[in-house]
Every structure is written in structure tokens, then in C-alpha cells.
C-alpha positions in Angstrom: 0.1 0.0 0.1 1.3 3.4 -1.0 1.7 5.8 1.9 0.9 9.5 1.6 4.6 10.4 1.6 5.4 8.0 -1.2 2.6 9.3 -3.2 3.8 12.9 -2.7 7.3 11.7 -3.8 5.8 10.1 -7.0 3.8 13.1 -7.7 7.0 15.4 -7.3 9.0 13.2 -9.4 6.3 13.2 -12.1 6.1 17.0 -11.9 10.0 17.4 -12.3 9.9 15.1 -15.4 7.2 17.4 -16.8 9.1 20.6 -16.0 12.2 18.9 -17.7 10.1 18.2 -20.8 8.7 21.6 -20.9 12.1 23.1 -20.5 13.7 20.9 -23.3 10.8 21.7 -25.5 11.1 25.4 -24.9 14.8 25.2 -25.8 14.0 23.4 -29.0 11.3 26.0 -29.9 14.1 28.8 -29.2 16.5 27.0 -31.3 14.0 26.7 -34.1 13.2 30.3 -34.0 16.6 31.4 -34.1 17.4 29.1 -37.0 14.1 30.4 -38.8 15.4 34.0 -38.5 18.9 33.3 -39.6 17.6 31.5 -42.7 15.6 34.6 -43.6 18.5 36.9 -43.0 21.1 35.0 -45.0 18.7 34.6 -47.8 17.8 38.2 -47.8 14.2 37.7 -47.2 14.2 41.0 -45.1 15.1 43.2 -48.1 12.4 44.1 -50.5 13.7 44.6 -54.2 12.4 47.6 -55.9 10.9 47.5 -59.4 12.0 48.9 -62.7 9.5 51.7 -62.0 11.0 52.7 -58.8 11.6 56.5 -58.2 15.0 57.9 -60.0 16.4 58.7 -56.7 16.5 55.1 -55.5 18.6 52.0 -56.4 16.3 49.5 -58.3 17.0 45.8 -58.5 14.4 45.7 -61.2 16.3 48.2 -63.4 19.6 46.1 -62.8 17.8 43.0 -63.9 16.8 44.8 -67.2 20.5 45.4 -67.9 21.3 41.9 -66.7 18.8 40.2 -69.0 20.6 41.8 -71.9 24.0 40.9 -70.8 23.5 37.2 -69.7 20.4 36.2 -71.6 20.1 38.1 -75.0 23.9 38.0 -75.4 24.7 34.2 -75.9 28.2 34.4 -74.3 30.7 36.9 -72.9 34.0 34.9 -72.9 37.2 36.0 -74.3 37.5 35.0 -77.9 33.6 35.0 -78.4 31.8 37.8 -80.3 29.5 38.3 -77.3 32.3 40.0 -75.3 32.5 42.8 -77.7 28.7 43.1 -78.0 28.5 43.4 -74.0 31.3 46.0 -74.2 29.5 48.1 -76.8 26.1 47.8 -74.8 27.9 49.1 -71.6 29.5 51.9 -73.5 26.1 53.0 -75.1 24.4 53.0 -71.6 27.1 55.2 -70.2 27.2 57.7 -73.1 23.5 58.0 -73.0 23.7 58.8 -69.3 26.5 61.4 -69.9 24.4 62.9 -72.7 21.5 63.8 -70.4 23.6 64.9 -67.3 23.0 68.4 -66.0 25.7 71.0 -66.2 26.8 70.4 -62.5 28.4 67.1 -63.5 31.6 66.5 -65.7 31.5 62.9 -67.1 34.0 61.1 -69.1 33.5 57.8 -70.9 36.4 56.0 -72.5 37.0 52.8 -74.4 40.6 51.7 -73.8 42.6 48.4 -74.9 45.2 47.3 -72.6 48.2 45.0 -73.2 51.0 43.9 -71.0 52.9 40.9 -69.4 53.6 39.9 -65.9 54.0 36.9 -63.5 51.9 35.8 -60.4 51.5 33.0 -58.0 48.0 31.1 -58.4 47.2 27.9 -56.6 50.7 27.9 -55.2 52.2 27.7 -58.7 53.9 30.5 -60.7 52.2 31.6 -63.9 53.4 34.0 -66.4 50.8 36.0 -68.4 51.1 37.9 -71.7 48.0 39.8 -73.0 47.1 42.3 -75.7 44.2 44.4 -76.7 41.6 43.5 -73.8 38.9 46.0 -73.7 37.9 48.1 -70.7 35.1 50.6 -70.5 35.8 53.5 -68.1 33.5 56.2 -66.6 34.6 59.1 -64.6 31.9 61.1 -62.6 33.0 64.4 -61.1 31.8 67.9 -60.5 32.3 70.4 -63.2 35.0 72.1 -61.1 37.0 69.0 -60.3 40.8 68.7 -61.3 42.1 66.0 -63.4 44.4 64.6 -60.6 42.0 64.9 -57.8 42.0 61.9 -55.5 39.2 59.5 -56.8 37.3 56.3 -55.7 37.4 53.4 -58.1 34.4 50.9 -58.4 35.6 47.8 -60.4 33.5 45.1 -61.8 34.2 42.7 -64.8 31.9 42.0 -67.7 33.7 39.0 -69.0 32.3 35.4 -68.0 33.9 32.1 -67.4 34.2 29.2 -69.9 30.7 27.6 -70.5 28.8 30.0 -68.2 26.2 32.8 -69.0 27.8 34.8 -66.1 24.5 36.2 -64.6 25.9 36.5 -61.2 29.7 36.4 -62.1 29.8 39.0 -62.9 26.9 40.2 -65.0 25.3 41.4 -61.7 28.3 43.4 -60.9 28.4 45.5 -64.3 24.6 45.9 -64.2 24.7 47.2 -60.7 27.4 49.7 -61.8 25.2 50.8 -64.5 22.4 51.4 -62.0 24.8 53.1 -59.7 26.1 55.5 -62.4 22.6 56.3 -63.2 21.6 57.0 -59.6 24.5 59.4 -59.0 23.6 61.4 -62.2 19.8 61.4 -61.7 19.5 61.8 -58.1 21.3 65.2 -58.3 23.9 64.1 -55.9 27.3 65.6 -57.2 30.2 63.6 -55.7 32.6 65.8 -53.8 35.5 63.7 -55.2 35.5 61.8 -58.6 34.0 58.3 -58.9 35.6 56.1 -61.6 33.6 52.9 -62.8 35.9 50.4 -64.4 34.0 47.9 -66.5 36.9 45.5 -67.0 36.7 43.0 -69.9 39.5 40.4 -68.8 39.1 39.2 -65.1 38.6 35.5 -65.8 41.9 35.5 -67.6 43.8 35.9 -64.2 42.9 39.5 -63.7 44.2 41.1 -66.8 41.8 44.0 -67.3 42.6 45.4 -63.8 46.3 45.0 -64.4 46.2 46.8 -67.7 44.2 49.8 -66.2 46.4 50.1 -63.0 49.6 49.9 -65.1 48.7 52.1 -68.0 45.6 54.4 -67.5 46.1 58.1 -67.0 43.9 58.0 -63.8 45.7 55.2 -62.3 47.8 57.5 -59.8 44.7 59.3 -58.6 43.0 56.4 -57.0 42.6 56.8 -53.3 40.5 53.9 -52.6 38.4 51.1 -54.4 35.5 48.9 -54.2 35.9 45.6 -56.1 32.4 43.8 -56.5 32.6 40.2 -57.3 30.4 36.9 -57.3 31.2 33.3 -56.4 27.7 32.4 -56.0 24.3 33.7 -56.9 23.5 36.1 -54.1 22.8 36.3 -50.5 24.5 39.0 -48.3 27.5 40.8 -50.0 30.4 39.6 -47.9 33.5 41.6 -47.5 36.0 38.9 -48.0 39.1 41.2 -48.1 39.9 44.8 -46.8 43.0 46.8 -46.6 45.8 47.8 -46.8 45.1 49.2 -43.1 41.7 49.7 -41.4 40.3 52.7 -43.0 38.1 50.8 -45.7 36.6 48.4 -43.2 35.9 51.4 -40.8 34.1 53.2 -43.5 32.1 50.1 -44.4 31.2 49.4 -40.8 29.9 53.0 -40.4 28.0 53.2 -43.6 26.6 50.0 -44.9 22.9 49.6 -44.8 23.1 45.7 -44.8 26.6 45.0 -43.6 28.0 41.5 -43.9 31.7 41.2 -42.9 34.0 39.7 -40.6 37.6 40.0 -40.2 38.1 36.2 -40.1 37.1 36.1 -43.8 40.4 37.8 -44.7 42.3 35.1 -42.8 40.4 32.3 -44.7 40.4 33.8 -48.1 44.0 32.6 -49.0 43.0 28.8 -48.9 40.1 29.2 -51.2 41.2 28.3 -54.8 40.5 31.7 -56.5 41.4 35.3 -56.7 39.8 38.7 -57.4 41.0 42.2 -58.8 41.5 43.1 -55.2 44.8 41.4 -55.5 46.1 43.7 -58.3 44.9 47.0 -56.7 45.9 46.3 -52.9 48.7 43.8 -53.1 50.6 42.6 -56.1 50.7 46.0 -58.3 49.4 48.8 -56.2 49.0 49.4 -52.5 45.6 51.1 -52.7 43.2 50.8 -49.7 39.9 49.0 -50.6 37.2 46.5 -50.1 36.6 43.1 -51.9 32.7 42.5 -51.7 31.6 39.2 -53.0 28.2 37.2 -53.4 29.2 34.0 -51.8 26.0 31.8 -51.3 24.4 29.9 -54.2 27.9 28.5 -54.9 26.5 25.5 -56.8 26.0 27.7 -59.7 29.5 29.4 -59.8 31.2 29.1 -63.1 28.7 26.5 -64.4 25.9 26.9 -67.1 23.4 27.3 -64.3 24.6 30.7 -63.4 21.3 32.3 -64.9 19.0 35.0 -64.0 16.6 32.6 -62.7 19.1 31.4 -60.1 19.7 34.8 -58.6 18.7 35.3 -54.9 15.9 38.0 -54.9 16.9 41.0 -52.6 20.6 40.4 -53.0 21.1 43.0 -55.8 18.9 45.5 -53.9 20.9 45.3 -50.8 24.2 45.3 -52.6 23.3 48.6 -54.6 22.0 50.4 -51.4 25.2 49.4 -49.6 27.3 50.5 -52.4 25.6 54.0 -52.8 26.2 54.6 -49.1 29.9 53.6 -49.5 30.5 55.8 -52.6 29.2 58.8 -50.6 31.3 58.0 -47.6 34.5 57.4 -49.5 34.1 60.4 -51.6 33.6 62.6 -48.5 36.3 61.1 -46.4 39.5 63.1 -45.6 41.5 59.8 -45.9 40.8 59.5 -49.6 44.3 60.3 -50.8 46.0 59.8 -54.1 49.3 57.7 -54.2 51.8 60.6 -53.6 49.7 61.9 -50.7 49.3 58.5 -49.0 52.9 57.8 -49.2 53.8 61.4 -47.8 51.3 60.9 -45.1 52.8 57.5 -44.2 56.2 58.9 -44.0 55.5 62.2 -42.1 52.9 60.3 -39.6 54.8 57.1 -39.5 51.5 55.4 -39.8 51.3 51.7 -38.8 47.7 51.1 -39.2 47.1 47.1 -39.1 43.8 45.7 -40.1 40.9 46.1 -37.5 38.7 43.4 -35.9 35.2 43.6 -37.2 32.2 41.5 -37.7 28.4 42.0 -38.5 25.5 41.0 -36.4 22.8 39.4 -38.5 23.4 42.2 -41.2 21.8 44.6 -38.6 24.8 46.5 -37.5 28.7 46.3 -37.5 31.0 45.9 -34.3 34.4 47.3 -35.1 37.5 47.8 -32.8 41.1 48.4 -33.6 43.7 45.8 -33.3 45.5 47.5 -30.3 42.1 47.5 -28.5 41.8 43.8 -29.4 45.0 43.2 -27.5 43.3 44.3 -24.3 39.8 42.9 -24.9 41.0 39.4 -26.1 43.3 39.1 -23.1 40.7 39.4 -20.5 39.1 35.9 -20.8 42.5 34.3 -20.2 43.0 36.8 -17.2 39.7 35.6 -15.8 40.5 32.0 -16.4 44.1 32.3 -14.6 42.4 34.0 -11.6 39.5 31.4 -11.4 41.3 28.9 -8.9 41.8 31.9 -6.6 38.2 32.8 -6.7 36.7 29.3 -6.4 38.6 28.8 -3.2 37.9 31.9 -1.2 37.9 32.1 1.6 39.7 28.8 2.3 42.7 28.9 0.1 45.4 26.3 0.5 48.0 25.0 -1.8 46.2 21.6 -1.9 42.9 23.1 -2.7 44.4 25.3 -5.3 46.2 22.4 -7.0 43.0 20.3 -7.0 41.0 23.1 -8.5 43.7 23.8 -11.2 43.8 19.9 -11.9 39.9 19.9 -12.2 39.8 22.9 -14.5 42.6 21.3 -16.6 40.6 18.1 -17.0 37.4 20.1 -17.7 39.4 22.0 -20.5 40.7 18.7 -22.0 37.4 16.9 -22.0 35.7 19.9 -23.8 38.4 20.0 -26.4 38.0 16.3 -26.9 34.3 16.9 -27.2 35.0 19.5 -29.8 37.2 17.3 -31.8 34.7 14.5 -31.7 31.9 16.9 -32.9 33.9 17.2 -36.0 35.2 13.6 -36.4 32.0 11.8 -35.8 29.8 13.6 -38.5 32.6 13.1 -40.9 32.9 9.5 -40.0 29.1 9.2 -40.4 29.3 10.7 -43.9 32.0 8.5 -44.8 30.3 5.3 -43.6 27.1 6.4 -45.5 29.0 6.9 -48.7 30.9 3.6 -48.4 27.8 1.3 -47.6 25.2 3.1 -49.8 27.4 4.0 -52.9 25.1 7.1 -53.1 26.1 10.6 -54.1 26.4 12.9 -51.0 22.9 14.3 -51.4 23.3 17.0 -48.7 25.4 18.8 -51.3 22.2 19.3 -53.4 19.9 19.8 -50.3 22.0 21.6 -47.5 18.9 21.2 -45.1 19.5 17.5 -45.0 23.0 18.0 -43.5 21.2 19.4 -40.4 19.4 15.9 -39.9 22.6 14.2 -40.3 25.4 16.2 -39.1 24.0 18.3 -36.2 22.8 15.3 -34.1 26.0 13.4 -34.6 28.0 16.6 -33.9 26.0 16.9 -30.6 26.8 13.4 -29.6 30.3 14.0 -30.2 30.3 17.2 -28.0 28.6 15.6 -25.1 30.0 12.1 -25.2 33.1 12.8 -23.0 30.8 14.6 -20.4 28.7 11.5 -20.0 31.7 9.1 -19.9 34.1 11.0 -17.7 31.8 12.8 -15.2 33.2 15.8 -13.6 31.5 18.5 -11.5 29.4 21.1 -13.4 31.9 23.6 -12.0 34.9 21.9 -13.9 32.8 21.4 -17.1 31.8 25.1 -17.2 35.3 26.5 -16.4 37.0 24.0 -18.6 34.9 25.2 -21.6 35.5 28.8 -20.7 39.2 28.1 -20.4 39.4 26.4 -23.8 37.6 29.3 -25.7 39.8 31.9 -23.7 43.0 30.2 -24.8 41.8 29.9 -28.4 41.1 33.8 -28.4 44.8 34.3 -27.0 46.3 32.1 -29.6 44.3 33.9 -32.4 45.7 37.3 -31.1 49.4 36.0 -30.8 49.2 34.6 -34.4 48.1 38.0 -35.7 44.8 36.6 -36.8 41.5 38.1 -36.7 39.1 35.5 -36.0 39.3 35.6 -32.1 36.2 37.8 -32.0 34.0 34.7 -32.0 35.6 32.8 -29.2 35.9 36.1 -27.2 32.1 36.6 -27.6 31.4 32.9 -26.5 33.6 33.0 -23.4 32.4 36.3 -22.2 28.8 35.3 -22.9 29.3 32.1 -20.8 30.7 34.4 -18.1 27.7 36.6 -18.3 25.2 33.8 -18.3 26.8 32.0 -15.3 26.9 35.2 -13.2 23.3 36.0 -13.9 22.3 32.4 -13.3 24.1 32.4 -10.0 22.5 35.7 -9.0 19.0 34.6 -9.9 19.3 31.3 -8.1 20.4 33.1 -4.8 17.7 35.7 -5.0 15.0 33.1 -5.6 16.5 30.4 -3.3 16.5 27.9 -6.1 18.8 25.0 -6.3 20.2 23.8 -9.9 17.2 22.6 -12.0 16.1 22.4 -15.7 13.9 25.5 -14.8 16.9 27.6 -13.4 18.5 26.9 -16.7 16.6 29.7 -18.3 18.5 32.2 -16.1 21.7 30.9 -17.9 20.4 30.7 -21.3 18.5 33.9 -21.7 21.6 36.3 -21.2 23.2 34.1 -23.9 20.7 34.4 -26.4 22.6 37.2 -28.4 25.7 34.9 -28.6 23.6 31.9 -29.4 21.7 33.7 -32.2 25.1 35.0 -33.6 26.6 31.3 -33.4 23.8 30.1 -35.4 23.9 32.9 -37.8 27.7 32.4 -38.1 27.6 28.6 -38.3 24.6 28.4 -40.6 26.3 30.7 -43.1 29.5 28.9 -42.9 28.0 25.6 -43.3 26.0 26.5 -46.2 28.9 28.1 -47.8 31.1 25.1 -47.2 28.7 22.7 -48.5 28.1 24.7 -51.6 31.7 25.0 -52.4 32.5 21.4 -51.7 29.6 20.2 -53.7 30.2 22.2 -56.8 29.7 20.2 -60.0 33.0 19.5 -62.0 34.1 20.3 -65.6 34.0 18.0 -68.4 36.5 19.4 -71.1 37.4 17.9 -74.4 39.9 16.8 -77.0 43.6 17.6 -77.5 45.1 17.9 -81.0 48.4 18.4 -82.6 49.3 20.5 -85.6 48.9 17.6 -88.0 46.4 15.6 -85.7 48.8 13.0 -84.8 46.3 11.8 -82.2 42.9 13.0 -81.4 40.8 12.1 -78.1 38.1 13.1 -75.8 39.4 14.1 -72.3 37.4 14.1 -69.2 38.1 15.4 -65.7 36.3 16.2 -62.7 36.9 18.8 -59.7 34.1 17.7 -57.2 33.8 14.8 -54.7 32.3 12.4 -57.3 34.6 10.2 -59.4 34.6 9.8 -63.2 33.2 6.3 -62.6 30.2 7.7 -60.9 29.7 10.1 -63.7 29.9 7.5 -66.5 27.7 5.1 -64.4 25.0 7.6 -64.4 25.6 8.4 -68.1 25.3 5.1 -69.7 24.6 6.4 -73.1 27.7 8.6 -73.3 29.7 5.7 -72.0 28.4 3.5 -75.0 28.9 6.4 -77.4 32.6 6.5 -76.4 33.1 2.7 -76.8 31.2 2.1 -80.0 28.1 1.0 -78.2 29.8 -1.5 -76.0 29.9 -1.3 -72.3 32.7 1.1 -71.1 35.5 -0.3 -68.8 37.6 2.3 -67.2 40.8 0.5 -68.0 44.2 1.8 -67.1 44.8 2.6 -70.8 42.3 5.4 -70.6 44.0 7.3 -67.8 45.8 10.5 -68.4 47.7 13.0 -66.5 47.6 16.8 -65.8 50.2 17.4 -68.7 47.1 16.9 -71.1 45.5 19.9 -69.5 48.2 22.5 -69.6 46.0 24.9 -71.5 44.1 25.6 -68.2 47.2 25.7 -66.0 47.2 25.9 -63.1 43.6 24.9 -62.6 44.2 21.1 -63.4 45.8 20.9 -60.0 42.2 20.9 -58.8 41.4 17.9 -60.8 40.7 14.5 -59.0 41.1 12.3 -62.0 41.5 12.3 -65.8 40.5 10.0 -68.7 40.9 10.3 -72.3 39.3 8.1 -75.2 40.0 8.0 -79.0 38.1 10.4 -81.0 37.7 10.8 -84.9 39.5 13.7 -86.6 37.4 14.2 -89.8 35.2 16.7 -88.4 38.2 18.9 -87.1 40.0 18.8 -90.4 36.7 20.0 -92.1 36.2 22.9 -89.8 39.7 24.2 -89.2 41.6 25.2 -92.5 44.8 26.1 -90.5 46.0 24.9 -87.0 48.1 26.8 -84.4 51.8 26.9 -85.6 55.1 28.1 -84.1 57.8 29.1 -86.4 61.5 30.4 -86.0 62.0 34.1 -87.3 65.6 34.3 -86.5 68.3 33.2 -84.0 71.2 35.3 -82.4 74.1 33.9 -80.4 77.2 35.0 -78.6 79.7 33.4 -76.6 77.4 32.9 -73.4 73.8 32.9 -74.8 71.6 31.8 -77.7 68.4 33.8 -78.4 65.7 32.6 -80.8 62.9 34.9 -82.0 59.5 33.0 -82.6 56.3 33.7 -84.0 52.9 32.0 -83.0 50.1 31.8 -85.5 46.9 30.7 -84.0 45.5 29.6 -87.4 41.9 29.6 -88.2 40.7 29.3 -84.5 38.0 32.0 -84.0 36.9 31.8 -80.3 40.2 31.3 -78.4 40.1 31.6 -74.7 43.7 31.3 -73.9 47.1 30.1 -75.2 49.5 28.3 -72.9 53.2 27.8 -73.6 55.1 25.2 -71.4 58.8 25.6 -71.9 61.3 23.0 -70.6 65.2 23.1 -71.1 68.0 25.4 -70.4 65.9 28.7 -70.6 67.7 31.7 -69.1 65.3 34.6 -70.2 62.5 35.5 -72.2 60.5 38.5 -73.4 57.5 38.1 -71.1 57.0 39.8 -67.9 59.4 42.8 -68.4 62.0 40.2 -69.5 61.9 38.4 -66.0 62.0 34.8 -65.8 60.1 33.4 -62.8 60.8 30.2 -60.7 60.3 27.0 -62.7 57.1 25.0 -62.1 56.6 21.1 -62.2 53.7 19.5 -64.1 52.7 15.9 -63.4 56.1 14.9 -62.1 57.7 16.2 -65.4 61.1 18.3 -65.5 61.0 21.9 -64.3 59.4 24.1 -66.9 58.3 27.8 -67.4 54.5 28.4 -68.2 53.1 31.4 -69.9 49.5 32.1 -70.7 48.7 34.5 -73.7 45.4 35.9 -74.2 43.9 38.6 -76.6 42.7 38.9 -80.1 43.6 36.0 -82.3 43.9 37.6 -85.6 47.5 38.7 -84.9 50.3 36.6 -84.5 52.4 36.5 -81.2 56.0 37.4 -81.5 58.4 36.7 -78.6 62.0 35.6 -77.9 63.5 32.8 -75.6 67.2 32.8 -74.6 69.2 29.7 -73.7 72.6 29.4 -71.9 73.5 26.1 -73.2 73.3 23.9 -76.4 70.7 21.6 -75.0 67.3 21.8 -76.9 64.4 23.7 -75.8 61.1 22.0 -75.9 57.9 24.1 -76.1 54.5 22.7 -75.7 51.7 24.8 -77.1 48.1 24.3 -75.9 45.3 26.7 -77.6 41.9 26.5 -75.9 39.2 27.2 -78.6 35.6 27.4 -77.5 34.0 26.0 -80.9 32.5 22.5 -80.8 32.0 20.2 -83.6 28.8 18.4 -84.1 30.1 15.2 -82.5 31.2 16.8 -79.4 27.8 18.6 -78.9 26.3 15.3 -79.5 28.3 13.6 -76.8 27.7 16.5 -74.3 23.8 16.0 -74.8 24.2 12.4 -73.5 25.3 13.4 -70.1 22.4 14.0 -67.4 21.3 17.7 -66.8 22.6 17.8 -63.3 26.2 17.2 -64.7 27.3 20.6 -65.5 29.9 20.5 -68.1 32.5 22.9 -69.4 33.3 21.7 -72.9 35.9 23.1 -75.4 38.5 22.1 -77.9 42.2 22.1 -77.2 45.0 22.0 -79.9 48.0 20.5 -78.4 51.6 20.5 -80.2 55.1 20.1 -79.3 58.4 21.7 -80.8 62.0 21.0 -80.2 64.3 24.0 -80.9 68.2 23.3 -81.0 69.7 26.6 -80.6 
């Protein structure tokens, strides 16, 4: 028989269980609400795009889309070597000249069409590449007041109108130049006369290793007047415009923090940008060639569509262009009003006179609502506070009974707690990765979370939580040890970031100080309410941490989606290699994503049969190829995960091309020390050339490229050291250059010319692959020459 006391105990236990359930449910609802809010912010649902009939004094996404429809839909392609690139350039020029014709007298507007040529070397994907280019077209517009001077400090806004191979380039970067057209209209029609000149550079050769910006900054008459720049780019189809790079110095990020209407920036992006396989014109303006302060602002979500045939208007994220435009207009106003906008000579003199040492600042946006910004010297103090608190913790925890034994035991407990939390963080990463690997191993299915990032939540988040909490359940420590161990870990990470000179410590600083605030308020509330530790009292701890938790969901959600999209980008499927007399012809295949070529052909049985005369295709060793076959794309082939080649017919190639690329000797010169050969490269009857690569091996001692400067040699697919130069520009003229050798050994020159024209059989083969396999298809002419000097 149950006694009254036992019944009361049972009722009490049931009530406690009910309270626990309610608290857990409340926390789940809170997390769900935060996730929903973050999703709407990241995908710009809080920004209402204006239509084409918006007032002339407002930036309008609708008007941008009208320009973009012309650039990315009506014009079939804007790649170097294609007629569409020139059509796009003339469209931009006509639009700008129309704006200039209707400007009122207070404005001075200049529109120029310039052709740029040059040569230089750069590092890309950790490999040295030399570039020679000629007659690439830029369109430049300068808007100033009618009393401005020619050498007045100016702001440069840069975007490129060429598009990558196989892509209509709606986001990358048609959206950029279309936004610049709307911004130039807005400046003129709003009646706002910029106090300093604004230069819009519509550059026509960014995809070819930043050639348009290089040509402008090396040769244009206004290059020395640039006091700051804003480079706009796209590696996705929209979302918030992320400031990926800022500098030199903190002036650009400070102006952005103070004036962006929908800010999205954090200084950790600068630390991470170097590991991403890509570059922007920011490098030319701020690092390699010039030292101009500026911002690199990039669309980064929707990465699946980047450099693919799916980069279309339909896949742009609504509201993204509207937010970008409103941000940019505010930034243009702020930069041109800033006393720190100085031309090159003024910046140098100020730096010398003031002995300026102005490192990059620490900054981050909060949900695109506002920015938090503080100088690096302030961060030295702020980011040291958590470690100082942690080092004093053993003293605080033992007051008033402080003994050597109690201090030692407390330090030992905190060290255990910190190590357990660190182990939990490692498991939170390892267990989801193992789960993904096991699923792929046993199911043989594609990693469908790449196509549906939300499915990663159901798979990875529970596994990550298991990893994080597992050490806590296996090695039980006191709540005090677990809390201060976690606090100590984040404090030490913050200190490590600071000592390494990196800018990402703001996140762990935010976490550690929020933990401290939550613990303090929870402790005070329990004392005031005379409560013991319980699920209900957890609210006193969680509520003060909501700002930090919301930011972590925002930061983590953005990072996860960005990472999944970048890792899941579809690969390329390029095509044949041919010699001058077609000694060999084949179809080459390679991928750059996580799926293998075997997976691709298993899902394209018709293409596999087509390649093997209607027989089942077996991926034998004889079909394998190495990266040397892809020298036309150098250094991009270092991203390829595997390559195959299959025999191809030559008749169609012979019928279409009357003349093939050819390298001939013009003259040779020699003395006692060196031998020099002057060469001429004809590109034959190829009409849609993207690029030409020269791979030179042998005793090369100098050449006529890159200001007669020979870079460090490179290695391709385990071959001998070689020197590689990429040539771009109009193909109706021959390339003339010289090579110099310091011994009698022969020079070998591999010439690879990439043409975008496809014969009918190649088009047929491409059509046999599934629509989800985005393919970049082209024709490469490959030939080898040996010169005995």
C-alpha cells in the first residue's frame, strides 16, 4: 500500500519530469526560432527589391535585372574569344554615353573605351604562372563635379563583364556590371554631385587571371589618382554581400562598418581567403601591383551555380542585388567625403610624415543589422581579458579557504574540464565526418546533402551533439569543472588567435564572455529566488546568452551552407587535344568535385556506350591521363581529382579548321654566352580562343615576357622543371616573342590553344550526359616543338 509520503514523492518526480520536458521543448522552440530568423536573413528575405518603375532617386534591383537580361540572356556568351564579349562592351558603352548626354551642367562625365596590353608573373594555386596579353577592352567612366581637377583623388568601383568558360555569367559577374550601370545612373539622376571623382571600371578580362585590372592600373592616365577602391565580385548567386578582403590598413573596413545599410563582414574572412582556390581584382589593386586601400565584396551563397551553365537570372537570390546597391551607394558617398581619400603621392607622404602603422582592425556584422568594429590595439586588451579571468579562477573558487592543496586540486579539475571539452569539440567534427564516410561507403550514393543543405542538419547536427557531449557522460566531472573548462578552452583559443596575428578571435571572445555573463546572472537569480540547480533555473543561464547563441547560429549556418556549396560544386567536363597535323585525337574528361569519373559514367550510360562503339565502357588503365594533357588550363588542373581520355575521330576537326596553330622561328642570335631565338606563334583559323599556354622546358635563361623577368620554374605531373606562360587577346594577330638559352641543350615548347568552338559530334556527346552534370566543354589544340639553338 502506498503511503501519503510515497505518493507525494511520486507526484513530485512526475512534476519534475514534466518540467524537464517543458524546458527542453522551450529550448528546442528557441533554437527553431533562431534558425528560422537566420535563414531569412542569410537569404535576404528581409530586403524588398524595388521594381523597374522605382523613383529615379532610389537604387532599383528591377532596373539592374533589365540590364542583366541583356548581358546574360540576350547575349549568348561573354567569354574571351567570343563575339558576345564585344557586344557586351558596346552595350555598356552606349548606356554610359546615354547617361552622360542627359547629365546636367553640374556634372563632368567622361566615358572611355581603352585597349590594354602587358605581361607579368603571379602565383596562383601555389604555382607560378606568367601571363602575356594584348588588346583586352575596358570601359571606363569618370563622374565628377564640373570644377574637379584631373589629378584629384578619386574612388574606383570595379567589376568585370567577361564570363568564365561555359557559363552565361549572370551573377559572375553580369550582376556586378549591371549594378554599376544602375549606380552610375543613380549618381547622375539623384542630383548628388560627388565631392571627389568616382571612376567606374568595367573591365573585360578578369577571368583570364585579372588582366583587365592589371592593364588599367599599369597604363591608364587616372591610375595614380585612385585613393580607394571597391571591387565587386560573385562566387555564387546572391545572399548578403560578404566583405572577403579589406585593406591595406583599417580605413576601408571602418568606412564600411559605419555606412553599410546591410553589412555582412567579418575579419576572419580575410584570414580564410588565402585557402580558397580563386582570386579577385582586389589582389591587383591592393597587393601585387598597387597598394591602394579598398574592399573586396563578393556574393558567396548559391555556390553550386558558380562557373557553371546554371549561373542564370533565374537562379539569382531576390533581394541580394537590392541590398548590394544600397550598400554601395552609401559607401560611394562615404568614401568620396572622407578626408582619408588620398592619391598615391599623398598616401606615401602621409605615411612617412606620420609614421603610420595601421594594421587591419577586428570587425564583424551582427545578423546584417549592424557592425561591431574595434582597432587591433584595443583587441590586445579585450581578447586578453578571458585568459586573465581564467587564470584567476582557482583563486576565486577557493575563497575564503585558500590552501596549496585546494588550489592544486582546482587547477587539476579545470585542466581536466578543458581537455574534455577540447576532446568533445574534436569528436563533434570527427563523428559527423565518419558518419558521412560510412554512409557513402555502404550506400554508394551521391552525397545528397550537397544538393539539399538542409538534410545536413538532420545528419550532421545530431552526430555533432553526440560527439560534443560524449566525454561529459563517460568521464563525469562537476558542473563547475565542465563550465570553467569550456570557458578556459575558448579563452586560450582567443589568445592564440591574437598571438598569431589573426582576426578570428572575436568569435571565441564573444562565446567566452557570454558564458561568463550567463553563469553570473544564473548564479545571482538562484540566490535571489533560493533555487537549486534545475532545468527551470537553466533559463537564467540561457537568456543572457541568447545574443551569442543567435550569432553562433548565424555564423555557423552561413559557414556550413557556404562550405557545403563549395565542396559540392559540380565538376568540369572538357574535351579533345589535337596536334598540328592531328597525330592523335581524343576526348578528355576530368572532374573537380567529390564524385569520381566512374560515378559520372555510371549515371551516363548512353555517353559511355557512345565513347566505346556502343559497348559497355570499362575504365581501364589505358584510358588514364595525367595533368600534362590539361596545360591549356594551367594551373587549374591541380584541382582535378582524376582524368581519362578516349580516342576520337579527326574528320570533323579537319573540315572545320583550315589552319591549325603553328610556331615558327623568325631568327636566331648567339654570342659566347647565350643563344636567343625569335619565334612567331600563329593561331591558325581558330576564332573563339579563350587562352594559349606555352610550357617551356630546357635551359631557358630569359624570355621577352613579364618585363624580361624569368620566374621560378614549375613542375607539371612530375615532369622536368618548366616555365609556363599564358597568352590571351585577339587571335587575328600573331604573337612574336624571344627565348634565350645558356647552353646547347634543346628547348622543348608545348603549345596548348583552347578554342570554344565545338564540332557536332562533341555537341552530341555532351547531350548524352544528365542535366545535373554541369559540363564545361571546349577544344584544345596541343603541339610540341624542339628547338636546338
